[in-house]
C-alpha positions as CSV (number, residue, x, y, z in Angstrom):
1,X,3.0,8.4,-11.6
2,X,1.2,10.9,-9.4
3,X,1.8,10.5,-5.7
4,X,1.7,12.4,-2.4
5,X,4.7,12.4,-0.1
6,X,6.5,14.2,2.7
7,X,10.2,14.6,3.5
8,X,9.9,15.8,7.1
9,X,7.5,15.4,10.0
10,X,5.1,18.2,10.8
11,X,1.6,19.6,10.1
12,X,0.0,18.1,7.0
13,X,-0.5,21.4,5.2
14,X,3.2,22.2,5.7
15,X,4.9,19.0,4.8
16,X,2.7,17.0,2.3
17,X,3.5,17.5,-1.4
18,X,1.8,16.1,-4.5
19,X,3.6,15.6,-7.8
20,X,5.2,13.0,-10.0
21,X,7.5,10.2,-8.9
22,X,8.9,7.3,-10.9
23,X,6.5,4.4,-11.3
24,X,7.9,1.5,-9.3
25,X,8.8,-1.9,-10.7
26,X,8.1,-5.1,-8.7
27,X,11.1,-6.9,-7.3
28,X,11.3,-10.7,-6.5
29,X,8.3,-11.8,-4.5
30,X,6.5,-8.5,-5.1
31,X,3.4,-7.4,-7.0
32,X,2.7,-4.0,-8.5
33,X,-0.8,-2.7,-7.9
34,X,-2.5,0.1,-9.8
35,X,-4.1,1.8,-6.8
36,X,-7.8,2.7,-7.0
37,X,-8.3,3.7,-3.4
38,X,-6.0,4.6,-0.5
39,X,-7.3,4.3,3.0
40,X,-6.3,6.8,5.6
41,X,-6.0,5.8,9.3
42,X,-4.9,7.4,12.5
43,X,-1.6,5.5,12.3
44,X,-0.8,7.4,9.1
45,X,-1.3,10.8,10.6
46,X,0.7,9.9,13.7
47,X,3.6,8.8,11.6
48,X,3.5,12.0,9.5
49,X,3.3,14.2,12.6
50,X,6.1,12.5,14.5
51,X,3.8,11.2,17.3
52,X,5.7,10.1,20.4
53,X,9.0,10.9,18.7
54,X,8.5,8.7,15.7
55,X,11.3,9.3,13.2
56,X,10.9,9.5,9.4
57,X,12.9,6.4,8.7
58,X,13.4,7.3,5.0
59,X,14.3,10.6,3.2
60,X,10.9,10.6,1.5
61,X,7.7,8.9,2.5
62,X,4.6,8.2,0.4
63,X,2.1,7.6,3.2
64,X,-0.8,5.2,4.0
65,X,-0.8,1.5,4.9
66,X,-4.2,0.5,3.3
67,X,-5.5,0.5,-0.2
68,X,-7.1,-1.5,-3.0
69,X,-6.6,-1.9,-6.7
70,X,-5.6,-4.3,-9.4
71,X,-2.3,-6.2,-9.8
72,X,-0.8,-5.2,-13.2
73,X,2.7,-6.6,-12.9
74,X,4.4,-9.3,-10.8
75,X,8.0,-9.9,-9.9
76,X,10.0,-13.2,-9.9
77,X,8.3,-15.9,-7.8
78,X,4.8,-14.5,-8.0
79,X,2.4,-16.5,-10.2
80,X,1.4,-14.7,-13.4
81,X,-2.1,-15.9,-12.7
82,X,-2.4,-13.0,-10.2
83,X,-2.3,-10.5,-13.0
84,X,-5.6,-8.6,-13.1
85,X,-6.5,-9.7,-9.6
86,X,-8.6,-7.3,-7.5
87,X,-6.8,-7.0,-4.1
88,X,-6.9,-5.2,-0.8
89,X,-3.6,-4.0,0.6
90,X,-2.2,-3.9,4.1
91,X,1.2,-3.0,5.7
92,X,2.0,-1.2,2.5
93,X,4.2,1.3,4.3
94,X,5.3,-0.8,7.2
95,X,9.1,-0.7,7.2
96,X,9.0,0.7,3.7
97,X,9.2,4.2,2.2
98,X,6.3,4.1,-0.2
99,X,2.7,3.4,0.7
100,X,-0.6,3.6,-1.1
101,X,-1.0,7.4,-1.6
102,X,0.2,7.0,-5.2
103,X,-1.1,5.7,-8.5
104,X,1.1,2.6,-8.3
105,X,2.7,0.6,-5.5
106,X,5.1,-2.4,-5.6
107,X,5.0,-4.4,-2.4
108,X,5.4,-8.0,-1.1
109,X,2.7,-10.0,-2.8
110,X,1.5,-11.5,0.6
111,X,0.3,-8.0,1.5
112,X,-2.0,-7.9,-1.6
113,X,-5.0,-10.1,-0.7
114,X,-7.6,-11.2,-3.2
115,X,-10.8,-9.2,-2.7
116,X,-14.1,-11.2,-3.1
117,X,-16.0,-10.4,-6.2
118,X,-19.0,-9.1,-4.3
119,X,-16.9,-6.4,-2.5
120,X,-16.3,-3.1,-4.3
121,X,-12.7,-1.8,-4.5
122,X,-13.5,1.1,-2.2
123,X,-14.3,-1.5,0.5
124,X,-11.0,-3.1,0.0
125,X,-9.2,0.1,1.2
126,X,-11.0,-0.1,4.5
127,X,-9.8,-3.5,5.5
128,X,-6.0,-3.3,6.3
129,X,-5.9,-1.4,9.6
130,X,-9.5,-1.2,10.8
131,X,-10.9,-4.6,10.0
132,X,-7.7,-6.5,10.9
133,X,-7.4,-4.6,14.2
134,X,-11.0,-5.4,15.0
135,X,-10.5,-9.1,14.2
136,X,-7.4,-9.4,16.3
137,X,-9.1,-7.6,19.2
138,X,-12.0,-10.0,19.1
139,X,-10.6,-13.4,18.1
140,X,-7.0,-13.5,19.3
141,X,-8.2,-15.3,22.4
142,X,-10.8,-17.6,20.7
143,X,-14.4,-17.5,19.7
144,X,-16.8,-14.9,20.9
145,X,-19.9,-17.0,20.1
146,X,-22.5,-16.7,22.9
147,X,-20.5,-14.0,24.7
148,X,-21.3,-10.4,25.5
149,X,-18.9,-7.9,24.0
150,X,-18.6,-4.2,24.8
151,X,-17.1,-2.1,22.0
152,X,-15.9,1.3,23.2
153,X,-16.3,3.9,20.4
154,X,-18.6,2.0,18.0
155,X,-18.7,4.7,15.3
156,X,-15.0,4.8,14.8
157,X,-13.6,2.8,11.9
158,X,-12.2,0.0,14.1
159,X,-15.1,0.1,16.5
160,X,-17.7,-0.1,13.8
161,X,-16.0,-3.1,12.3
162,X,-15.6,-4.7,15.7
163,X,-19.4,-4.5,16.1
164,X,-19.9,-6.2,12.8
165,X,-17.3,-8.9,13.3
166,X,-18.6,-9.6,16.8
167,X,-22.1,-10.1,15.5
168,X,-20.8,-12.2,12.7
169,X,-19.0,-14.3,15.3
170,X,-22.2,-14.9,17.3
171,X,-21.8,-12.3,20.2
172,X,-24.3,-9.9,21.8
173,X,-22.8,-6.4,21.3
174,X,-23.1,-3.3,23.4
175,X,-21.3,-0.2,22.3
176,X,-20.6,3.4,23.2
177,X,-20.9,6.6,21.0
178,X,-20.9,10.3,21.5
179,X,-23.8,11.6,19.3
180,X,-27.0,10.6,17.6
181,X,-25.3,10.4,14.2
182,X,-22.7,8.1,15.6
183,X,-25.4,6.1,17.3
184,X,-27.0,5.6,13.8
185,X,-23.7,4.3,12.5
186,X,-23.3,1.9,15.4
187,X,-26.9,0.7,14.9
188,X,-26.3,0.2,11.2
189,X,-23.3,-2.0,12.1
190,X,-25.7,-4.3,14.1
191,X,-25.1,-3.2,17.8
192,X,-27.7,-4.6,20.1
193,X,-27.4,-1.8,22.6
194,X,-26.0,1.7,21.9
195,X,-25.0,4.0,24.8
196,X,-24.3,7.7,24.5
197,X,-21.4,8.2,26.9
198,X,-21.8,11.9,26.9
199,X,-25.4,11.6,28.3
200,X,-25.5,8.3,30.1
201,X,-23.5,6.5,32.8
202,X,-21.8,3.8,30.7
203,X,-21.2,1.3,33.5
204,X,-24.7,1.6,34.9
205,X,-26.2,1.1,31.5
206,X,-24.0,-1.9,30.8
207,X,-24.9,-3.5,34.1
208,X,-28.6,-2.8,33.6
209,X,-28.5,-4.3,30.1
210,X,-26.7,-7.4,31.3
211,X,-28.7,-8.0,34.4
212,X,-25.8,-7.0,36.6
213,X,-23.5,-9.7,35.0
214,X,-21.3,-7.4,33.0
215,X,-19.4,-8.3,29.8
216,X,-17.1,-11.1,28.8
217,X,-15.0,-9.1,26.4
218,X,-14.1,-5.4,25.8
219,X,-12.7,-3.9,22.6
220,X,-11.1,-0.7,23.9
221,X,-10.1,2.4,22.1
222,X,-9.2,4.5,25.2
223,X,-7.6,2.0,27.6
224,X,-6.5,4.4,30.3
225,X,-9.5,6.8,30.3
226,X,-12.0,4.0,30.3
227,X,-10.4,1.9,33.0
228,X,-13.1,2.8,35.6
229,X,-15.8,1.4,33.3
230,X,-13.6,-1.7,32.7
231,X,-13.3,-2.4,36.4
232,X,-17.1,-1.9,36.9
233,X,-18.4,-4.1,34.0
234,X,-15.8,-6.8,33.2
235,X,-16.7,-10.3,34.3
236,X,-14.3,-12.5,36.1
237,X,-11.9,-14.1,33.5
238,X,-12.9,-11.4,31.1
239,X,-10.8,-10.0,28.3
240,X,-9.8,-6.4,27.5
241,X,-8.3,-6.0,24.0
242,X,-7.0,-2.5,23.7
243,X,-5.7,-0.9,20.4
244,X,-5.3,2.7,21.6
245,X,-5.0,4.9,24.7
246,X,-4.5,8.3,23.2
247,X,-6.4,10.2,25.9
248,X,-4.1,8.8,28.6
249,X,-0.9,7.6,27.0
250,X,0.7,6.4,30.2
251,X,-2.2,5.1,32.2
252,X,-2.1,4.0,35.8
253,X,-2.5,0.2,35.8
254,X,-4.8,-1.1,38.7
255,X,-3.0,-4.4,39.0
256,X,-4.7,-5.9,42.0
257,X,-8.2,-4.9,40.9
258,X,-7.6,-6.6,37.5
259,X,-5.9,-9.5,39.1
260,X,-8.9,-10.1,41.3
261,X,-11.0,-10.5,38.1
262,X,-8.4,-12.9,36.6
263,X,-8.6,-10.4,33.7
264,X,-6.7,-10.9,30.4
265,X,-5.2,-7.7,29.0
266,X,-4.4,-7.9,25.3
267,X,-2.7,-5.0,23.6
268,X,-3.2,-5.0,19.9
269,X,-0.5,-3.8,17.5
270,X,-1.3,-4.8,13.9
271,X,2.1,-4.5,12.3
272,X,3.2,-7.7,14.1
273,X,0.9,-10.7,14.5
274,X,1.8,-14.4,14.8
275,X,2.5,-16.0,11.5
276,X,-0.1,-18.7,12.1
277,X,-2.8,-16.1,12.8
278,X,-2.6,-14.4,9.3
279,X,-4.2,-17.1,7.2
280,X,-7.2,-17.8,9.5
281,X,-7.8,-14.0,9.8
282,X,-7.8,-13.5,6.1
283,X,-10.2,-16.5,5.6
284,X,-12.5,-14.9,8.2
285,X,-12.4,-11.5,6.5
286,X,-13.1,-13.1,3.1
287,X,-16.1,-15.0,4.5
288,X,-17.4,-11.9,6.2
289,X,-17.1,-9.8,3.0
290,X,-18.6,-12.6,0.9
291,X,-21.6,-12.8,3.3
292,X,-23.0,-9.5,1.9
293,X,-23.5,-8.1,5.4
294,X,-20.4,-6.0,5.6
295,X,-21.2,-2.3,6.2
296,X,-18.5,0.3,5.4
297,X,-19.2,3.6,7.0
298,X,-17.6,6.3,4.8
299,X,-16.9,9.6,6.6
300,X,-15.5,11.5,3.6
301,X,-13.7,10.9,0.3
302,X,-10.8,13.1,-1.0
303,X,-8.8,13.2,-4.2
304,X,-5.1,12.4,-4.4
305,X,-4.2,16.1,-4.6
306,X,-6.1,16.6,-1.3
307,X,-4.1,14.2,0.9
308,X,-3.1,17.1,3.2
309,X,-6.7,18.1,3.7
310,X,-7.6,14.5,4.4
311,X,-5.0,14.3,7.1
312,X,-6.2,17.5,8.6
313,X,-9.8,16.2,8.5
314,X,-8.9,13.0,10.3
315,X,-7.0,14.9,12.9
316,X,-9.9,17.2,13.6
317,X,-11.7,14.5,15.5
318,X,-14.9,15.1,13.5
319,X,-14.8,11.8,11.7
320,X,-17.1,8.8,12.0
321,X,-16.1,6.0,9.7
322,X,-13.5,5.6,7.0
323,X,-11.5,8.4,5.4
324,X,-10.7,7.6,1.8
325,X,-8.5,8.9,-1.0
326,X,-9.9,8.2,-4.5
327,X,-6.8,7.6,-6.6
328,X,-8.3,5.9,-9.7
329,X,-11.7,4.8,-8.3
330,X,-13.4,2.0,-10.2
């Protein structure tokens, strides 16, 4: 099979190779999937680059956690009825050497989730990291129905889905962006209020839009950098669910200011979630996809032999939406 891989950490153009590898066979409890689309996320480029000292873990790594395709073979213990099933994939390379940047992948069958008939396979490759992160950031602490949610970075993959899922869950949504094009994507996702943080005072806008009350819940992409906004707009007993803090990787934590608000701080790491959270999350995602209202912002699509270019593109910071690798399409 054709696949992309790397055997050392470093710049994408220097370490990523594309060629032929043996086609995997599914083991007990596994399904083999013929990959149609591979989804690229920041976590994939961080692993490849050695972000914060991350080690390879394996002599050779086929990258990417997310993907979509069709089950073509199953191992012992997996029902034969799953053959031919359209699925979306997650955690494909979590604790494993081989991810979805290949024509085939064998992985635990629980990480291959049935994709609703109404959703195209390309959409399936967008779900694993971005949609699940957005879901956890929104619903880990209960319903958002009737609440006001601020999504920081509403044009990014996670942020855009957070807008959609918050609206699906019955919330009013405010979001921040950095350009007119990103504002368009946030609006397409259903945001009620879009704030250009490069041109406007985010805290002042949020307070003006909420009659001075602030927000109940923040989905945060830049925890440390945006802390002044958080302190200004978070309601008492509000929730901050942060999934990244790249601009300030060791932020100062204003303990007493947050304590005075009785704030809940939730840090979201998608590779480990409580076992009893998985099934409800997957049911919610299936219902949202089946609703016909899901919007998948596509930044750019690459071919399998362009994986290094895709990594470089994502790292450039120019992206708004999902970066995809077309493996077999369909």
